[in-house]
C-alpha positions in Angstrom: 35.1 -10.7 5.0 32.4 -12.0 2.6 30.2 -9.7 0.6 26.6 -10.6 0.6 24.5 -11.1 -2.6 22.2 -8.4 -1.5 25.1 -6.0 -1.2 26.3 -6.9 -4.7 22.8 -6.4 -6.1 22.5 -3.0 -4.5 25.9 -2.0 -5.8 24.8 -3.1 -9.3 21.5 -1.1 -9.0 23.2 2.0 -7.8 25.9 1.8 -10.4 23.4 1.3 -13.2 21.2 4.1 -12.0 24.2 6.4 -11.8 25.2 5.5 -15.4 21.7 6.1 -16.6 21.8 9.6 -15.0 25.2 10.3 -16.5 24.1 9.1 -20.0 21.2 11.6 -19.8 23.1 14.6 -18.3 26.4 14.5 -20.2 25.1 14.0 -23.8 22.1 16.2 -23.2 23.6 19.2 -21.3 27.4 19.0 -21.5 28.4 17.9 -25.0 26.0 19.9 -27.2 27.2 23.3 -26.1 30.8 22.3 -26.7 30.0 20.8 -30.1 28.0 23.8 -31.3 30.7 26.2 -30.1 33.6 24.3 -31.9 31.9 22.9 -35.1 29.6 24.3 -37.8 25.9 23.8 -37.0 25.3 21.0 -39.5 28.3 18.9 -38.3 27.6 19.5 -34.6 24.0 18.4 -35.1 25.1 15.2 -36.8 27.6 14.4 -34.1 25.1 15.2 -31.3 22.5 13.0 -33.0 24.9 10.1 -33.1 25.9 10.6 -29.4 22.2 10.7 -28.4 21.5 7.5 -30.3 24.3 5.6 -28.6 23.5 7.0 -25.1 19.8 6.2 -25.6 20.6 2.6 -26.4 22.9 2.4 -23.3 20.1 3.9 -21.1 17.7 1.2 -22.3 20.2 -1.6 -21.7 21.0 -0.3 -18.2 17.3 0.1 -17.4 16.9 -3.6 -18.3 19.8 -4.5 -15.9 18.2 -2.4 -13.1 14.9 -4.2 -13.7 16.7 -7.6 -13.6 18.3 -6.7 -10.3 15.0 -5.4 -8.9 13.1 -8.6 -9.8 15.4 -10.4 -7.4 14.4 -8.2 -4.5 11.6 -9.4 -2.4 9.8 -6.1 -2.0 10.3 -2.9 -3.9 7.9 -0.1 -3.9 5.9 1.1 -6.8 7.6 4.5 -7.1 10.9 3.0 -8.2 9.2 1.0 -10.9 7.2 3.9 -12.0 10.2 6.3 -12.3 12.2 3.7 -14.2 9.2 3.0 -16.5 8.7 6.7 -17.2 12.4 7.1 -18.0 12.2 4.1 -20.4 9.0 5.5 -22.1 10.6 8.9 -22.5 13.8 7.6 -23.9 11.9 5.3 -26.3 9.8 8.3 -27.4 12.9 10.3 -28.2 14.8 7.4 -29.8 12.0 5.7 -31.8 9.4 8.3 -32.4 10.9 11.8 -32.4 14.5 11.3 -33.6 13.5 9.3 -36.8 11.2 12.1 -37.9 13.9 14.7 -37.2 16.4 12.6 -39.2 14.0 12.3 -42.1 13.6 16.1 -42.2 17.4 16.4 -42.2 17.7 13.8 -45.0 15.1 15.6 -47.1 16.2 19.2 -46.4 19.9 18.8 -46.0 21.5 21.4 -43.7 18.5 22.6 -41.6 20.5 25.7 -40.5 20.8 26.8 -44.2 17.0 26.9 -44.6 15.1 30.2 -44.4 13.6 31.0 -41.0 10.0 30.6 -42.3 10.7 27.4 -44.2 8.1 24.8 -43.1 10.7 22.0 -42.7 12.9 24.3 -40.5 9.8 25.2 -38.4 8.8 21.5 -38.0 12.4 20.5 -37.1 12.4 23.3 -34.5 9.2 22.1 -33.0 10.4 18.5 -32.9 13.7 19.6 -31.4 11.9 21.5 -28.7 9.7 18.5 -27.9 12.8 16.3 -27.8 14.5 18.7 -25.4 11.5 18.7 -23.0 11.3 14.9 -23.1 15.0 14.6 -22.4 14.7 17.1 -19.5 11.8 15.1 -18.0 13.8 11.8 -18.3 16.8 13.5 -16.6 14.6 14.8 -13.7 13.1 11.3 -13.2 16.7 9.8 -13.2 17.8 12.4 -10.6 14.9 11.4 -8.3 15.5 7.7 -8.8 19.2 8.1 -8.0 18.3 10.2 -5.0 16.1 7.4 -3.7 19.0 5.0 -4.3 16.8 2.5 -6.1 16.0 0.5 -3.0 13.5 2.4 -0.8 10.1 0.9 -0.3 7.5 3.4 -1.5 3.8 2.6 -1.5 
């Protein structure tokens, strides 16, 4: 029994979307609590930052593969493209706008957790961390919706 090209494309799309979702959920909601319960705050933060960096790059590459698969489909609704675009924008915002500023603060201040509660750098880091968490949560929700649709439904 031969497998059609369309079937292989849809399998690639669904696998890539599932991996995008996994790269958002596991590093964002599973790994950090374990790291921060087993390691000191400074080390856990450094490891978590590295994991986020690698997973964000993976998400962007997988998003490009989904887009390449989708371009071969004759008709795909706007909702799929919009959701994928929002995920890419949110991940890029975290990776290329928020994370570098957070890293700069860590480089300048050293161990953020050692700073006084009212230290301006600690406050700024906390604000950026909160924004980053919200952005990550929104990207995760978009990925859940996209995976639920299966990446192939026509939406107008």
